[in-house]
matplotlib code that plots the C-alpha trace (Angstrom):
import matplotlib.pyplot as plt

x = [87.3, 85.2, 82.0, 84.6, 85.0, 81.0, 80.4, 83.2, 81.7, 78.3, 78.9, 81.4, 78.2, 75.6, 78.3, 79.3, 75.7, 76.3, 75.3, 78.5, 82.5, 84.5, 84.0, 81.5, 83.4, 83.3, 86.5, 89.4, 91.9, 94.5, 92.1, 93.2, 96.0, 99.7, 100.3, 103.7, 102.2, 99.4, 101.7, 104.3, 101.0, 100.0, 103.9, 103.8, 100.7, 102.3, 105.1, 103.4, 101.2, 104.3, 105.7, 102.5, 102.6, 106.2, 105.2, 103.0, 104.6, 105.8, 102.2, 100.1, 101.5, 99.7, 101.0, 98.1, 99.7, 103.0, 101.8, 100.5, 103.9, 105.8, 103.4, 103.8, 107.5, 107.4, 104.8, 107.1, 110.3, 108.8, 107.5, 110.8, 112.9]
y = [-30.7, -30.3, -29.6, -26.8, -25.4, -25.8, -23.9, -21.3, -20.9, -20.4, -17.8, -16.1, -16.3, -15.0, -12.3, -10.8, -11.3, -13.3, -17.1, -18.7, -17.4, -18.9, -22.2, -24.8, -28.1, -30.7, -31.7, -30.0, -30.1, -32.5, -35.0, -38.0, -37.0, -38.6, -37.4, -36.0, -34.2, -32.4, -31.5, -29.9, -28.0, -26.8, -25.8, -24.0, -21.8, -21.5, -19.8, -18.1, -16.3, -15.2, -13.4, -11.8, -10.6, -10.2, -7.4, -6.0, -5.7, -2.3, -0.6, -2.5, -2.0, -4.1, -6.3, -9.2, -9.4, -9.2, -12.6, -14.6, -14.4, -15.4, -18.8, -19.5, -19.0, -21.3, -24.0, -24.3, -24.4, -27.4, -29.2, -29.1, -30.4]
z = [124.4, 121.3, 123.9, 125.3, 122.2, 120.6, 123.8, 123.1, 119.4, 120.7, 123.5, 120.8, 118.6, 121.1, 121.8, 118.5, 116.8, 114.5, 113.1, 112.6, 113.4, 110.9, 109.3, 111.6, 111.7, 113.9, 113.9, 114.3, 110.9, 112.7, 113.9, 111.8, 112.5, 114.4, 117.8, 116.9, 114.0, 116.2, 118.7, 115.8, 115.2, 118.1, 118.8, 115.5, 116.7, 120.1, 118.3, 115.8, 118.7, 120.4, 118.0, 116.9, 121.0, 120.7, 117.5, 119.2, 122.6, 121.9, 120.8, 123.8, 126.5, 128.3, 131.3, 130.4, 127.6, 128.8, 131.6, 128.7, 126.1, 129.1, 129.9, 126.4, 125.9, 129.3, 127.8, 124.5, 126.7, 128.7, 125.9, 124.4, 127.4]

ax = plt.figure().add_subplot(projection="3d")
ax.plot(x, y, z, "-o")
ax.set_aspect("equal")
plt.show()
């Protein structure tokens, strides 16, 4: 997973032509947390993304954003069961 993140960062850097995008760290902030803590952090990030998509729904009439919002909502529903 970390290799994929590094690869993505490299692609984004080449696209935007910047030396770096965001903080350059080797590990994710919750690398030493318990699985329950990581799950809580990830669920909260998904909830926040859903909220942003919901708020911007009227401004951006995008079918792709609607599908993404619904997928994220379903992920949360599935993990809570």
